[in-house]
C-alpha positions in Angstrom: 0.0 0.0 0.0 1.2 3.6 -0.6 1.9 6.0 2.1 -1.1 7.8 3.4 0.4 11.3 3.6 -2.8 13.3 2.9 -5.6 10.9 4.0 -7.4 11.9 7.2 -10.2 9.4 7.0 -9.8 5.9 5.7 -12.9 3.8 5.2 -12.7 0.3 3.9 -16.1 -0.9 5.0 -17.7 -4.1 3.5 -14.7 -5.0 1.4 -14.3 -8.6 2.4 -10.9 -7.8 4.1 -9.3 -10.5 6.1 -6.5 -10.7 8.7 -3.9 -11.1 5.9 -4.8 -7.6 4.6 -4.1 -6.1 8.1 -0.5 -7.1 7.8 -0.2 -4.7 4.9 -2.4 -1.9 6.2 -1.0 -1.8 9.7 2.4 -0.3 8.9 0.8 2.3 6.6 -1.5 3.5 9.4 1.4 3.4 12.0 3.5 5.6 9.8 0.7 8.1 8.9 0.7 11.4 10.7 -2.7 12.3 9.2 -5.1 9.4 9.4 -7.5 10.4 12.2 -10.3 8.0 11.5 -10.0 4.3 10.4 -13.2 2.4 9.5 -12.9 -1.3 8.7 -16.5 -2.4 9.5 -18.3 -5.2 7.8 -15.2 -7.2 6.9 -13.9 -10.6 7.9 -11.2 -9.4 10.4 -10.7 -11.7 13.4 -8.6 -11.6 16.5 -5.3 -12.2 14.8 -5.9 -9.2 12.4 -7.0 -7.0 15.3 -3.9 -7.9 17.3 -1.6 -7.1 14.3 -3.4 -3.8 13.7 -3.2 -2.7 17.3 0.5 -3.6 17.5 1.1 -1.1 14.7 -1.2 1.5 16.3 0.9 1.8 19.4 3.2 4.1 17.5 0.3 6.2 16.0 -0.4 9.4 18.0 -3.1 10.9 15.8 -5.8 8.2 15.4 -9.0 9.4 17.0 -11.6 7.0 15.8 -11.4 3.2 15.2 -14.4 1.4 13.7 -14.2 -2.4 13.7 -17.9 -3.1 13.8 -19.4 -6.1 12.1 -16.3 -8.3 11.9 -15.4 -11.6 13.6 -13.8 -10.2 16.8 -14.3 -12.0 20.1 -12.9 -11.4 23.6 -9.3 -11.9 22.5 -9.5 -9.2 19.9 -11.4 -6.9 22.2 -8.7 -7.3 24.9 -6.1 -6.1 22.3 -8.1 -3.0 21.5 -8.8 -2.3 25.2 -5.0 -2.5 25.9 -4.4 0.0 23.2 -7.2 2.3 24.4 -5.5 2.4 27.9 -2.3 4.0 26.6 -3.4 5.8 23.4 -2.7 9.5 23.5 -5.4 10.3 20.9 -8.1 7.6 20.6 -11.5 8.9 21.7 -14.0 6.7 19.7 -14.2 2.9 19.4 -16.9 0.9 17.6 -16.8 -2.8 18.1 -20.5 -3.4 17.7 -21.9 -6.5 16.0 -19.0 -8.8 16.8 -18.7 -11.8 19.1 -17.4 -10.1 22.2 -18.5 -11.6 25.6 -17.9 -10.8 29.2 -14.1 -11.1 29.1 -13.9 -8.5 26.4 -16.3 -6.2 28.3 -14.1 -6.6 31.5 -11.1 -5.5 29.5 -12.9 -2.4 28.4 -14.0 -1.8 32.0 -10.3 -1.5 32.8 -9.7 0.7 29.7 -12.5 3.1 30.9 -10.7 3.5 34.2 -7.2 4.1 32.7 -8.0 6.1 29.5 -8.3 9.8 29.9 -9.6 10.3 26.4 -12.1 7.5 25.5 -15.4 9.3 25.1 -17.4 6.8 22.9 -17.4 3.0 23.2 -19.9 1.0 21.1 -20.3 -2.6 22.1 -23.9 -3.0 20.9 -25.1 -6.3 19.5 -22.4 -8.4 21.1 -22.6 -11.3 23.6 -21.9 -9.3 26.7 -24.7 -10.7 28.9 -25.3 -9.5 32.5 -21.7 -10.1 33.6 -20.3 -8.1 30.8 -22.6 -5.1 31.3 -21.9 -5.2 35.1 -18.2 -5.1 34.4 -18.7 -2.1 32.1 -20.8 -0.4 34.8 -18.0 -0.9 37.3 -15.5 0.7 34.9 -17.9 3.7 34.2 -18.4 4.3 37.9 -14.7 4.3 38.6 -13.7 6.5 35.7 
């Protein structure tokens, strides 16, 4: 992929992207000083792809919005994103709706809500959170 020198918003929604594509995209996003919004919703990205993407994002200091809705992400992938949210100096908006995230992923975000000074929007709608997951999120919200 080319460098993303002038791109502020990159949306690759519903493109049938897989984890393999993330290996190519991740370094481009990491090097970009301009991409503020990354939307990869409606693809076939799983936990391995999310982990690879997040690993690259740790060096990105400008990404504000990350949309990974409607993929194949479960607790493991959610934990990777939550770990990134805890330390990000720019991320304010995360959308992981319509995935396969259960209570363990919700617990990871509970901790992220406590530690992140910036996270303002977190969408976990249409996942498998259950009562335990929502209770964990509530604990994080009350402590933040």
